[in-house]
N, C-alpha and C positions, 0 to 999 in steps of 0.2 A: 656300314651295314652291308654293302655289296659283298664284302669278304666274310661276312658272318656265317658261321657253320650252323647246322641243324642241332637243336637241342633234342628234339624227337620228331618222328614222322607220324602221320595218321592218315586214315582213309576218309575221304570226303564221299560218303556213300551215294549222294545224289550225282556226283561227278567222278566216277571211278577212273576216268582217263586223265584226270588232273592230279598231279603229284602235290601233296600238301605236307608242310612241316611247320613247326614252331622254331623260331631262331634263338640262338644264344645271343641275347641282346638286352641291354638294360630296359628298353621299352618292350611292350607286348606286340609281337609281330608274327603273322602267319605269312609264309612264302608259298606261292602257287607257281607251278610250272606246267606247261602244256606245249604240244607241237602246233596247236592252232589258236589263233587269237580269240575266236568266238567262244570256244569252250572255257578259256580263261576268263573272259568277260562275264559269261553266264555264272560261273562259280563265284566270282568276286561280287557280282550283284546280289547273289543269294546270301553270301556272308554279310554284306552290308545291310541287307533287309533284316536279317536275323539280329544283327548287332544293334540296330537302331531301336529295337523294342526289347532288348535284353537287360534284365536287372539281376543283381546278385550281390548281397551285402552292401558295401559302399557304392557299388556301381548301380546307379538309378537311371533308367532310360529317359524318364520324363517327370517334370514337376511343375505345377502351376502352368501347364500348357506349353512349357519349353522343353524341347528335345535336348538331351545332353550327349548322346552317343554319336560319334562320327568316326571317320578314318582319315589317315593320310596315306594315299597310294603312291608307290614308286614302281614304275614299269621299266623293263629293259629287255633286250634280246641277247641271249648268251648261249654259246655252244649249240646253235640251231634250234633253241627253244625260246618260247616267250615266257617271261618271268615277271611276277607281280608280288611285291611286298606290301602287305596290308598292315598298317600300324593303327592300333586301336586307341581312340582318344575319348575323353569324357571331360566336359567343362563344368561339372557341378561344383558348387562352393558350399562351405559350411562355416559355422562360427569359428571353429578352430583354424580353418584354412580359407579365409575370405577371398584369397586370390585363386583358389581352386584346390580341390582335394587331390586332383591328379595334375598338379602344377608344381614348379619348384617351391619347396617349402621354406619356411622362414629361416631355417638354419643355413641355407645357401644363398639367401637374398643379398648378402654382402658381395657375392660374386655374380649371381644371375637372378634377377627378379622378374624379367620379362617372360612372355610366353615362349614356348618351344616351337620354332618354325621348321620348315622342311629340311633346310641344310643341317640344322642341329639334330633333327630326328635321324638323319643319315650318318651322324657321327662327327661332324665338324663344328667345333665350338664357335659360336658367334658371341663374343663377349663385349660388354660396354666399353667405349673408348676410355672412360675414366680409369680403367684398370691399368692402363699403360704406365701412368705416373704412380698410381697407388702400389703396384707391385714393385716398382723401383724403390719406393719407400720401405716396403717389406724386406727387400734384399738388404738395404742399408741397416735395418733393424737387426736382422740376423747376423750381420757382420759387426754389430756393435758400433756402427758409425752414426746412428741417428735413432731417435725414438718418435719420429714424426710419422706415426701410423694412424690412419683414419680410425675414429672410435669404433666403427662397425667391423674393422679388421683386427682389433686388438686381441680378442679371444683366440682367433686363428693364429695370429703372430706368436702369442705365448705358447700355444700348443706346439707349433713348429719348433720354437726355441727349446722347449722341454724334450721334444722327441729327437731332435737332431743335434742340439747344441750349436756352437758357433762354427759355421763352415770355414775351412781354412783359406778359401779364396772366393772371389766373386763368381767364378764359373760354377763352383759347387753350390753356391747360394742360389744361382739361377736354376740349377738342376733340381734342387729341393723344391723350389717354388713351382717349377714346371710340373714335377711329379704330383705334388699335392693339389695343384690347380686342376690337373687331369682327373684326380679323384673326386674333386668337387663337381666337375662336369658330369662324371658318371652318376653321382648322386642326384644331380639335376634331372638326368634322363630317367633314373629309377623312380624318382618321385612322380614322373609323368606316366609311368607304366600302370596300366589298369589292372592287370592280373599279377598280383604280388607273389603268388605261389603257383607251382605247376598244377596242383589240384584244382585251383580256380580256373585255370586255362582249360583243363580237361572237362570241367563242367560246361563250359561254353561249347566245346567241341561236341559234347554229348547233345547239347541243344541243337547243333547243326544237323546231327544225324538222326534225330527223332522225327516222328510224324511223316515217315516216308510213304 
């Protein structure tokens, strides 16, 4: 996330001296920049307060007395400026997604079922230890050496077989699995993103800038 570029910038009208942008990132992230800590803190507190009561479509701020909206903040100092990434989170569940509407969905549970923590939000996959042996079995399957693949990986294994065929050597089999595993992790992060479209993100920005 530290190296992520801006998708678009916008004016935070209450805090015109704070630079604001939405990042090109699978999760929903606003980046704030300022030359002073206090202006950054004030802007971030305002965004958090607005977000905690914000609802739009599947995003529901509160139900049965439980608040659902929160953030994951990441702060740094760079090039003489203070910088804060605000990652928007929502923990609401539904019948279709009992683990969370904005949580890794069932199609990636064979890779990652647990909640997304700070390290993963920033782009480093923290994967369950079981995958070390399971992915080795996947490699052997692709190489035609074994069919000992866990039942919850079989659909994925067959998809890779039909997509790539038999790799010519173990190194290329590793490359295939590494590439496709990275794609699964991106999907994990996308599932946790609360604003699935730019238009939805812009509606939240409009909410930030009204009632001045």
